[in-house]
MDTraj code that builds the backbone (N, CA, C; nanometers):
import mdtraj as md
import numpy as np

residues = "UNK UNK UNK UNK UNK UNK UNK UNK UNK UNK UNK UNK UNK UNK UNK UNK UNK UNK UNK UNK UNK UNK UNK UNK UNK UNK UNK UNK UNK UNK UNK UNK UNK UNK UNK UNK UNK UNK UNK UNK UNK UNK UNK UNK UNK UNK UNK UNK UNK UNK UNK UNK UNK UNK UNK UNK UNK UNK UNK UNK UNK UNK UNK UNK UNK UNK UNK UNK UNK UNK UNK UNK UNK UNK UNK UNK UNK UNK UNK UNK UNK UNK UNK UNK UNK UNK UNK UNK UNK UNK UNK UNK UNK UNK UNK UNK UNK UNK UNK UNK UNK UNK UNK UNK UNK UNK UNK UNK UNK UNK UNK UNK UNK UNK".split()
xyz = np.array([
    [24.2915, 21.8989, 12.5358],
    [24.2763, 22.0403, 12.5477],
    [24.1384, 22.0812, 12.6061],
    [24.1166, 22.1391, 12.7001],
    [23.9859, 22.1509, 12.7398],
    [23.9143, 22.2511, 12.6798],
    [23.7741, 22.2385, 12.6922],
    [23.6633, 22.3270, 12.5973],
    [23.5800, 22.3748, 12.7157],
    [23.5231, 22.5022, 12.6803],
    [23.4285, 22.5681, 12.7834],
    [23.2846, 22.5738, 12.7122],
    [23.1912, 22.4913, 12.7757],
    [23.0675, 22.4918, 12.7234],
    [22.9563, 22.5652, 12.7914],
    [22.8967, 22.6698, 12.7193],
    [22.7869, 22.7459, 12.7758],
    [22.6686, 22.7043, 12.7874],
    [22.6168, 22.6750, 12.8879],
    [22.4562, 22.5954, 12.8800],
    [22.3812, 22.7031, 12.9549],
    [22.2426, 22.7024, 12.9178],
    [22.1427, 22.7489, 12.9809],
    [22.0136, 22.6653, 12.9988],
    [21.9605, 22.7085, 13.1491],
    [21.8614, 22.6259, 13.1627],
    [21.7188, 22.7419, 13.1874],
    [21.6640, 22.7482, 13.0501],
    [21.5667, 22.8555, 13.0759],
    [21.4625, 22.8499, 13.1972],
    [21.4148, 22.7390, 13.2122],
    [21.3297, 22.7253, 13.3419],
    [21.3646, 22.5866, 13.4023],
    [21.4434, 22.6222, 13.5200],
    [21.5208, 22.5218, 13.5762],
    [21.3985, 22.4215, 13.6366],
    [21.2882, 22.4510, 13.6598],
    [21.1814, 22.3324, 13.7155],
    [21.1431, 22.2523, 13.6216],
    [21.1770, 22.2846, 13.4791],
    [21.1444, 22.1894, 13.3657],
    [21.2900, 22.1220, 13.3509],
    [21.3884, 22.1503, 13.3922],
    [21.5173, 22.0897, 13.3443],
    [21.5630, 21.9522, 13.4212],
    [21.4600, 21.8574, 13.3711],
    [21.4776, 21.7338, 13.4365],
    [21.4619, 21.6219, 13.3451],
    [21.5416, 21.5390, 13.3354],
    [21.5336, 21.4200, 13.2344],
    [21.4033, 21.3170, 13.2556],
    [21.3712, 21.2481, 13.1746],
    [21.2565, 21.1789, 13.1699],
    [21.2900, 21.0572, 13.2667],
    [21.3910, 21.0178, 13.3279],
    [21.3768, 20.9388, 13.4392],
    [21.4329, 20.9719, 13.5564],
    [21.3429, 20.9964, 13.6714],
    [21.3858, 21.0538, 13.7931],
    [21.5097, 21.0204, 13.8554],
    [21.5272, 20.8603, 13.8449],
    [21.6299, 20.8299, 13.9034],
    [21.7917, 20.8677, 13.8680],
    [21.7922, 20.9329, 13.7298],
    [21.9027, 20.9726, 13.6922],
    [21.9130, 21.1194, 13.6329],
    [21.8051, 21.1800, 13.6470],
    [21.7889, 21.3222, 13.6264],
    [21.7787, 21.4414, 13.7156],
    [21.8421, 21.5432, 13.6955],
    [21.8591, 21.6639, 13.7865],
    [21.7726, 21.6501, 13.9206],
    [21.8164, 21.6577, 14.0287],
    [21.7385, 21.6853, 14.1518],
    [21.7582, 21.8281, 14.2003],
    [21.8441, 21.8859, 14.1363],
    [21.8976, 22.0299, 14.1973],
    [21.7899, 22.1401, 14.2090],
    [21.7948, 22.2351, 14.2878],
    [21.7347, 22.3744, 14.2942],
    [21.8399, 22.4624, 14.3420],
    [21.8650, 22.5356, 14.2383],
    [21.9630, 22.6727, 14.2561],
    [22.0578, 22.6479, 14.1613],
    [22.1255, 22.7302, 14.1355],
    [22.2659, 22.7421, 14.0354],
    [22.3683, 22.6471, 14.0877],
    [22.3943, 22.6909, 14.2116],
    [22.5431, 22.6017, 14.2546],
    [22.5028, 22.4584, 14.2631],
    [22.3763, 22.4063, 14.2965],
    [22.3502, 22.2575, 14.3219],
    [22.3465, 22.1853, 14.1717],
    [22.2881, 22.2888, 14.0819],
    [22.2644, 22.2359, 13.9435],
    [22.4231, 22.2169, 13.8686],
    [22.5201, 22.2953, 13.9286],
    [22.6416, 22.3306, 13.8770],
    [22.7059, 22.1679, 13.9480],
    [22.7066, 22.1474, 14.0537],
    [22.7412, 22.0505, 14.1033],
    [22.6935, 21.9139, 14.0664],
    [22.5924, 21.8797, 14.0401],
    [22.5304, 21.7885, 13.9837],
    [22.5806, 21.7454, 13.8411],
    [22.6044, 21.8515, 13.7678],
    [22.6663, 21.8310, 13.6482],
    [22.8099, 21.7910, 13.6505],
    [22.8608, 21.8685, 13.7492],
    [23.0244, 21.8528, 13.7521],
    [23.0507, 21.7102, 13.7977],
    [22.9770, 21.6493, 13.8937],
    [23.0029, 21.4968, 13.9265],
    [22.9807, 21.4199, 13.8057],
    [22.8716, 21.4540, 13.7435],
    [22.8422, 21.3835, 13.5983],
    [22.9290, 21.3844, 13.5240],
    [23.0248, 21.4831, 13.5074],
    [23.1569, 21.4899, 13.4236],
    [23.2802, 21.4439, 13.4975],
    [23.2729, 21.4445, 13.6257],
    [23.4011, 21.3765, 13.6844],
    [23.4212, 21.2499, 13.6978],
    [23.3063, 21.1760, 13.6923],
    [23.2408, 21.0403, 13.7490],
    [23.1832, 20.9483, 13.6500],
    [23.1979, 20.8331, 13.6578],
    [23.1180, 20.7618, 13.5873],
    [22.9792, 20.6994, 13.6231],
    [22.9375, 20.7609, 13.7521],
    [22.8485, 20.7063, 13.8307],
    [22.7172, 20.7015, 13.7640],
    [22.6906, 20.8631, 13.7094],
    [22.5693, 20.8864, 13.6492],
    [22.5569, 20.8010, 13.5233],
    [22.6431, 20.7685, 13.4436],
    [22.6662, 20.6876, 13.3140],
    [22.6161, 20.5683, 13.3629],
    [22.6847, 20.4935, 13.4704],
    [22.6565, 20.3497, 13.4959],
    [22.5056, 20.3255, 13.5718],
    [22.4653, 20.4237, 13.6285],
    [22.3036, 20.4250, 13.6715],
    [22.2176, 20.4122, 13.5218],
    [22.2528, 20.5226, 13.4334],
    [22.1656, 20.5472, 13.3223],
    [22.2031, 20.4014, 13.2376],
    [22.3251, 20.3603, 13.2271],
    [22.3315, 20.2499, 13.1266],
    [22.2590, 20.1084, 13.2016],
    [22.2739, 20.0917, 13.3139],
    [22.2106, 19.9865, 13.3693],
    [22.0354, 19.9788, 13.3502],
    [21.9841, 20.1154, 13.3282],
    [21.8595, 20.1167, 13.3208],
    [21.8258, 20.0956, 13.1572],
    [21.9085, 20.0696, 13.0914],
    [21.8924, 20.0657, 12.9353],
    [21.8371, 19.9108, 12.9077],
    [21.7550, 19.9114, 12.8015],
    [21.7150, 19.7714, 12.7658],
    [21.8357, 19.6745, 12.7315],
    [21.9337, 19.7020, 12.6712],
    [22.0353, 19.6263, 12.6292],
    [22.1598, 19.6955, 12.6940],
    [22.1943, 19.6873, 12.8201],
    [22.3160, 19.7628, 12.8462],
    [22.4540, 19.7498, 12.7873],
    [22.4644, 19.6359, 12.7684],
    [22.6059, 19.5875, 12.6968],
    [22.6184, 19.6489, 12.5788],
    [22.5092, 19.6767, 12.4849],
    [22.5144, 19.7408, 12.3645],
    [22.5409, 19.8786, 12.3742],
    [22.5414, 19.9496, 12.4863],
    [22.5968, 20.0836, 12.4799],
    [22.7088, 20.1322, 12.4352],
    [22.7521, 20.2216, 12.3772],
    [22.8747, 20.2778, 12.3444],
    [22.9462, 20.2967, 12.4455],
    [23.0975, 20.2376, 12.4578],
    [23.1559, 20.2706, 12.5824],
    [23.2351, 20.3995, 12.5585],
    [23.2340, 20.4564, 12.4548],
    [23.2927, 20.6008, 12.4533],
    [23.2072, 20.6902, 12.5320],
    [23.0729, 20.6653, 12.5668],
    [22.9968, 20.7515, 12.6279],
    [23.0256, 20.7833, 12.7996],
    [23.1124, 20.6594, 12.8275],
    [23.1547, 20.6466, 12.9608],
    [23.2889, 20.7543, 12.9967],
    [23.3244, 20.8176, 12.9138],
    [23.4399, 20.9032, 12.9253],
    [23.4298, 20.9878, 13.0311],
    [23.5199, 21.0249, 13.1235],
    [23.4971, 21.1174, 13.2403],
    [23.6280, 21.2244, 13.2393],
    [23.6165, 21.3174, 13.3018],
    [23.7180, 21.4058, 13.3063],
    [23.7301, 21.4424, 13.4733],
    [23.8138, 21.3925, 13.5429],
    [23.8288, 21.4393, 13.7099],
    [23.8478, 21.5807, 13.7198],
    [23.9197, 21.6569, 13.6469],
    [23.9289, 21.7933, 13.6418],
    [23.8166, 21.8814, 13.5942],
    [23.6973, 21.8286, 13.5708],
    [23.5850, 21.9091, 13.5084],
    [23.5595, 22.0004, 13.6162],
    [23.5058, 22.1249, 13.5752],
    [23.4723, 22.2179, 13.6634],
    [23.3545, 22.3249, 13.6020],
    [23.2317, 22.3079, 13.6770],
    [23.1301, 22.3540, 13.6399],
    [23.0900, 22.4864, 13.7444],
    [23.0518, 22.5984, 13.6704],
    [23.0128, 22.6993, 13.7473],
    [22.8434, 22.7380, 13.7140],
    [22.7722, 22.7966, 13.8127],
    [22.6401, 22.8035, 13.7983],
    [22.6278, 22.9418, 13.8182],
    [22.5385, 23.0233, 13.7497],
    [22.5098, 23.1414, 13.7762],
    [22.3334, 23.1568, 13.7566],
    [22.2641, 23.2232, 13.8508],
    [22.1170, 23.2520, 13.8392],
    [22.1244, 23.3657, 13.7939],
    [22.0224, 23.3976, 13.6537],
    [22.0215, 23.5015, 13.6037],
    [21.8513, 23.5139, 13.5845],
    [21.7825, 23.6271, 13.6475],
    [21.6398, 23.5959, 13.6514],
    [21.5811, 23.4763, 13.7088],
    [21.5035, 23.4252, 13.6010],
    [21.4500, 23.2923, 13.6341],
    [21.5387, 23.1937, 13.5628],
    [21.6360, 23.2070, 13.4794],
    [21.7289, 23.1264, 13.4177],
    [21.8518, 23.0755, 13.4888],
    [21.9047, 22.9819, 13.4856],
    [22.0367, 22.9259, 13.5297],
    [22.1287, 22.8954, 13.4247],
    [22.2583, 22.9664, 13.4159],
    [22.3168, 22.9624, 13.3262],
    [22.4533, 22.8713, 13.3861],
    [22.5094, 22.7715, 13.3154],
    [22.6088, 22.6752, 13.3626],
    [22.7247, 22.7122, 13.2643],
    [22.8545, 22.7148, 13.3185],
    [22.9669, 22.7063, 13.2371],
    [23.0650, 22.5892, 13.2724],
    [23.0584, 22.4795, 13.1835],
    [23.1468, 22.3533, 13.2064],
    [23.2749, 22.3757, 13.1441],
    [23.3884, 22.3612, 13.1899],
    [23.5186, 22.3426, 13.1634],
    [23.5502, 22.2031, 13.1717],
    [23.5866, 22.1487, 13.0390],
    [23.6108, 21.9889, 13.0427],
    [23.6729, 21.9651, 12.9224],
    [23.7366, 21.8233, 12.9204],
    [23.7925, 21.7686, 12.8143],
    [23.7092, 21.6643, 12.7440],
    [23.6066, 21.6753, 12.8081],
    [23.4910, 21.5785, 12.7514],
    [23.4478, 21.6229, 12.6330],
    [23.4279, 21.5169, 12.5189],
    [23.3737, 21.5644, 12.3784],
    [23.2282, 21.6345, 12.3774],
    [23.1941, 21.6908, 12.3291],
    [23.0832, 21.7822, 12.3060],
    [22.9508, 21.6894, 12.3151],
    [22.9766, 21.5784, 12.2019],
    [22.8938, 21.4770, 12.2197],
    [22.8523, 21.3948, 12.3299],
    [22.9472, 21.3653, 12.4173],
    [22.8989, 21.3060, 12.5254],
    [22.8528, 21.4136, 12.6483],
    [22.8946, 21.5229, 12.6371],
    [22.8428, 21.6239, 12.7062],
    [22.6914, 21.6466, 12.6846],
    [22.6746, 21.6507, 12.5681],
    [22.5162, 21.6803, 12.5461],
    [22.4475, 21.5456, 12.5646],
    [22.4867, 21.4345, 12.5518],
    [22.4224, 21.3126, 12.6023],
    [22.3951, 21.3063, 12.7592],
    [22.4895, 21.3564, 12.8447],
    [22.4872, 21.3604, 12.9646],
    [22.3739, 21.4818, 12.9981],
    [22.3504, 21.5876, 12.9555],
    [22.2782, 21.6758, 12.9708],
    [22.1275, 21.6594, 12.9225],
    [22.1289, 21.5615, 12.8250],
    [21.9868, 21.5254, 12.7858],
    [21.9455, 21.3987, 12.9015],
    [22.0280, 21.3468, 12.9542],
    [21.9865, 21.2348, 13.0613],
    [21.9444, 21.3334, 13.2012],
    [22.0199, 21.4286, 13.2135],
    [21.9856, 21.4951, 13.3397],
    [21.8835, 21.6145, 13.3341],
    [21.8771, 21.6731, 13.2295],
    [21.7658, 21.7856, 13.1955],
    [21.6753, 21.7476, 13.0826],
    [21.6852, 21.6628, 13.0206],
    [21.5700, 21.6190, 12.9132],
    [21.5919, 21.7188, 12.8102],
    [21.4938, 21.7741, 12.7564],
    [21.5096, 21.8931, 12.6404],
    [21.4860, 22.0309, 12.7152],
    [21.5065, 22.0402, 12.8628],
    [21.5089, 22.1708, 12.9179],
    [21.6320, 22.2448, 12.9235],
    [21.6995, 22.2311, 12.8255],
    [21.8593, 22.3199, 12.8423],
    [21.8837, 22.3534, 12.6808],
    [21.9636, 22.4547, 12.6680],
    [22.0264, 22.4692, 12.5524],
    [22.1891, 22.4950, 12.5552],
    [22.2537, 22.4725, 12.4581],
    [22.3903, 22.5110, 12.4691],
    [22.4105, 22.6401, 12.3892],
    [22.4604, 22.7245, 12.4534],
    [22.4553, 22.8619, 12.3845],
    [22.5986, 22.9152, 12.3015],
    [22.6912, 22.8339, 12.3712],
    [22.8372, 22.8803, 12.2982],
    [22.9241, 22.7735, 12.3530],
    [23.0469, 22.7679, 12.2600],
    [23.1217, 22.6750, 12.2977],
    [23.2738, 22.7367, 12.2481],
    [23.3785, 22.7604, 12.3603],
    [23.5023, 22.8105, 12.3382],
    [23.6175, 22.7239, 12.3713],
    [23.7343, 22.7567, 12.3171],
    [23.8544, 22.6852, 12.4016],
    [23.8879, 22.7462, 12.5284],
    [23.9214, 22.6495, 12.6352],
    [23.9304, 22.7018, 12.7567],
    [24.0756, 22.7666, 12.7586],
])
top = md.Topology()
chain = top.add_chain()
for i, resn in enumerate(residues, 1):
    res = top.add_residue(resn, chain, resSeq=i)
    for name in ("N", "CA", "C"):
        top.add_atom(name, md.element.get_by_symbol(name[0]), res)
traj = md.Trajectory(xyz[None], top)
């Protein structure tokens, strides 16, 4: 069953992970939504991130889960960007992907059934 995750990027310029090769590159609500949507639909971000870890083979395989039907919508609200991700991916995996993409520059504001 899909879940809807409500995420906020209070300062989009600071919503960048520590590794520029796997962090958000987006500018604007639609671009952030598209990058997150691809990170949920495909394992490409996970594989790039895993390859950069000191012990790639030791990474928990459950973090590689994808949802080809994931949908992310982005909206600009003043200076902040709000994202709504609808996906079957577990919350722990979504949070891990957000940490990779945005570092600590994001918040999870709500979670509901989709």
